[in-house]
N, C-alpha and C positions, 0 to 999 in steps of 0.2 A: 504494500500500500504506500502511496506517495507520502513523502514528508515535505512540508512546505514551510519556508521561512520568508520573511519580508526584508528587503534592503531599502532603507530610506536615506539615501546619500544626502549629506548636507544638514539633515534634520536630526540625525542620531550620530553621536560620536563613534568613529570606527566603522560606520556602515558605508564604506566607499567601495565602488566597483573595481577600482584599481586592485585592491587587495583580494576582493572576492573572485575576480576573474583569474588573477594569477594563481590563486590557490586551486581553482578548478583545473587550470592547465597543468598543475603540478601533481594531480592525482595519479596514483600508481595503477598499473594493470588496466589502462584505457586503450581500446582498440581504434577509436575514431573520434575526431573532433569536427564540429560544424559551427562556423561563425557566420551569422547573417546580420549585416549592418546597413543602415541607411547612409550614414556619413562616416567617412574615414579620412583622418589626417595623420601626417607622419608623427606628430607629438602623441597621438594615441597609440599607434603601432609601437613606438619606442617604449611605452610603458609595459608592453607585453613581449618585447622582442627577445629577451633571454629565453623565455619559455617557448615562444613560437618556433624559435630556431631548433629546439630539441624535438619538437613534435611535427615538424613541417611535412614529413613523409606520410602522415596520416591525418592531415588537416585540410578541410575544404573551407574556403572563405568566399562568401557572396556579398557583394557590396553595390550600393546604388551609385549610378553616375548620372550626368546631366542634371545635377541638383544644385550646382553652385557651391558645393562644399568639398566633395571627395576630390583628392588631389593626385597629381602625377607623382609627387614626392612619396605619398603613402604607398602607391603601387610599386615604385622602384625599391622602396625599403622592404616590402613584402618579397619581392624578387630576391633581394640579398639574403633574406631569411630562408629562402628555399620554397616559397609559396607562390604559386601562380593563381591569382584570384579569378573568380567569375564576376563579370560586370553585369548588372541588371539595368537596362536602359528602357524605360517605359515609353520613350519618344514623345512625351507629353509634359508640358509645364504644370498642368493641373493634376498630375497623377504621379506620385513618386513611390519608389520601393522603400518601405519604412520599417520593417521588422528589425528588432534588436535582440538577437539570440546568441548565447554562448552555450554550447552543449558538448559534453564529453560522455562517451558511453562504451560499454563492452557487452558481452553476451548476457550478463546477469543484471547490471545496474546502469543507470543513466543519471547524469547530473546536469541540470539546465538552469541557467540564469536568463530570465525572459522579462523584459520590461522596457525602460525608456532610454537606456544608456548606450550611446553610440561609441565607436572606436575613435574618440578624440580625447584630448586632455580634459576638456570640460566634462564630457560624458563620463569619464572614469574617475574624475576627482572633484571638479569645481562646481558643477551644476547641481541643482536640487533634482535628484533622479529617484525613481522608484522601480524596483524589480522584485520578482518572486524568485527565490532559490528553491528549486524543486529536485528532490532525490526520488528516483523512480526504481521500483522493483520490476524487472522485465518479466518475472514469473507471474505477475498480477495482470490479468487481461486489460483492465482499464489503463494501467500504467504503460503496458506495451502498446496499446492503441494510441496513447498520447505521443509516445516517442515515434512510433511508426509513421503517424500522420505528419509529424514535424519534419522528420528526416526525408521521407519519400517526396513530400511536396516541394520542399526547398531544393533538395538535391536533384529532383527531376525537372526543374525549370529549364535547363538547357535543351531538354528533349521536347518539353511542352511548348516553349517559346524560343525556338532556335535562332530567330533573328534578333531577339531582344535580350537574350541571356547567353553570354559567350565567355570563354576563358581568355584572359589576357596573358599571352605566353612570351612576349618579347618586349624589350624597351622600345623598339621601333613602333610596335603596335600602340603602346602607351602614348608615345609622342604624337602619333596620328590622332588619337582620341583627344589629346590636348588641343591640337590644331583645329579640330572640328568643334571645339567648345564643350566637349562632353566630360572633360576633366579640368580641374583648376590648377593654377600655378600658385603655390603658397607664397612665392615672392611678391605676388600681386594681391592686393586686397580689393574686393568689389565693394565700393563705398555705398552706403544706403542713399536712396533718393531723398532729397530734401527740398523744401520750399524756399523760395528766395526771401531774404529778409529775416530778421530775428522775430521770435514769438512776441506777441504784444504783452503777455502776462510775465510777471516776475518769475525767475527761475526757481524751481522747487528746491528745497534744502533737505531732502530726505537722504539720510546716510545709508550705506550699504547694509543689507540684511545680514545679521551676524550668524552665519552658518558655519558648520564644521568643515575644514579643509585640511588634509594631511600633507599634501605635497605641492610643490611648485613646478611650473614648466621649466624646461631648459632655457638658458639665456638665448636671445636672438643674436645672430651673426650680423655684422655690419654689411652694408652693400660693398661689393668688391669690384664694381665697375660703374662707370658714369652713366647717368640717365639723360637721354637727350631728346626724348619725344613724349608727348602726352598719349595716354591710352584712355579712351572714353570711359568715364566712371570707374576707372581702375587707378590704383596708386600703389607705391612700393613703400613698405615699412622701412624707415631709415633709422629710427631710434625709439626706444622705449625707456621710460624713467624707472627708477626704483619707486617704492611707495611714496607718495607725495607727502611733504612735510609742511609745517608752517612757513619755513624759509622759502621753499620752492613755490608755494602758493601766495607768498607775500601777505601772510596773515600776521598781524602784530602779536607777539607772545607776551608783551608787557608794554608799559607806558613809554619806555625809552627805546623800544625796538626801532631800528633804522630800516625802513621799507625801501628796498632797492628798486622795485618796479621791474625786476627781471628774474629769470630762472636760469640756473647754470645748466649747460649741456655737457655733462660728464659721462662717466661710464654707464651709469644707470643700470638697467637690466640686460645690457648687451654683453657679448662674449668677446673679450680680447680685442676691443677696438682701441686704437691709439687716439683717445678722445681729444688730446691737445692738437691733433692735426686732422682727425677724421672729418669733422664738420666743415672746416674751411676747404679741405682738399678734395672731399668726395661728395658730401651732402650739398654744400652750397658753393661748389667750385665755379658754377657758371652764372653766379649773380654779378651785378655791377657793384664792385667794391670801391669805396673812396674813404678818405680821411678828412676830418674837420679840424683844421688848425686852430679855430677859435673856441673849441670845446675844452672842457676841463681835462679831457684825456685825448690829446691830439694824436697820440700814437695808435689809437684804436682804428681798425678798419670797420667800416659800417656798410650795411646793405639792407635792402627792403625786400620783404616777401609778402605775398598775398596768402592769407591763412583762413580757411573755413574752420570755424571753431564749433566742434560737436561735443556737447557735455551731456552725459547720461542719455545718449541716443537722440538728442534734440539739437538741431543746427541753430546757431545764433548769428549766422551770417559770416561775411568775409571781412577780415580786418587786415589793414596794411601795417605790419609789424616790423620793427628794426632788429637786425641781428648785428651783434658786435663781436669782433675777434681781435685778440691781442697777438700780433705776429712775432713779437720779440721772443727769442730763444736764449737770451743771455741774462735773464733776470732771475732773482731768487724765487719768485713765484713759479716760474717755469721749471726750475730745478726741483722744486718741492712737489711737482706733479699737480699743480693747481689747474682749475678749469680755465681755458683760454677763450671759450665761445659762450655767448649768452643770448637769450631771446628776451627782448623788452616787450612788456604787455601793453603799454599805452592805453588806448581806449577799451581794451578787453579786460583790464585788471579788475573792474567791479564784478565781472562774471567769474573770475578766477579765485579771488581772495575770499573763499567761503569754506567753512569748516566741514561741510558735508563732503568735500573732495579730499579730505585727509585720508591717507593710506590707499587711495585709488592710484591708478597709473595713467601716465600721459603717453600717448603714442603719436609720433610724428610721421606722417606719410608724405611722399613726394609724388606730385602729379605731373609737373612740368618744371622748367628751369627755375621759375619763381613762384610757382603755384603749389601750395602745400595744404594739408589737412591736419588738424590736431584733434585727437579724440581722447577725452578724459572719461574714464569709466572704471 
């Protein structure tokens, strides 16, 4: 008879899918594994990669494509783990492949996690998700029927829908799916559509919901080549901050706090970028830079960027903001590895200097040579 437990990720401590799915993949004496996911990203595959590599020869993975989320990077990572996944393409924007199933079974027993968690970092760790963990006894008719229906229907899809469900067997095939728009490139972010102009109402000040989260995603890599052209409604993530502080948000911590009006562009949540040169030489290399001899800091290089500011999924319009960079490499500040590049908030500061943004992250996306998007969430 089936044994059922509930997973309520984010709402109950230690009820995360990352741990639960990895434990399922580590079970001994398992003959077959079946994973069925709507959305797959490389940061989700990475969380299971050590165990998936060990069981690749007895694992089937079915994943949805043409959904704006499943990426070529996740496919290539599965290849490296020894898994050639099956793609499910409904060929319709209003109908997507949506089941989330992690199953392990042998001739006597089966173990199934079935619920809402996709193979993404958010699905396994950060989102509020719910799933049932089911242990089945295959000698019980109702349990056997449950597993039989699950496995036969999903595994039989390539025969039932041969044009819509097919195995991705080579990197070349994955690249073709990317070019056709059926897979996404994780280096590009599809920005949400927004109305022109800022909302008429004051920005809400609701802080993030205090859920349980055990792990953090891997740091992002910096861009390794120059960006020279716009892509409609797409942008490249060029920087992510560490959790935002009073200093970075320009919030006074006391009566004598000196509000600088800017935010440092340092290492943040990035991986091994040389932040003293990265922003000037790679992110903002193609801006029009100049110096102001009449300013208090005549040595600083200055440039302007157009930034659409999106806070908690609401666009507040486009702001013309100043970037400053100290090009000197012979100073004590440079030797101490201090930040050389800053963004000045100007007219956007009233939207930024709010306590509900503390501990959130700021992501900077590049759309064109002087067109950027800042997302705080």
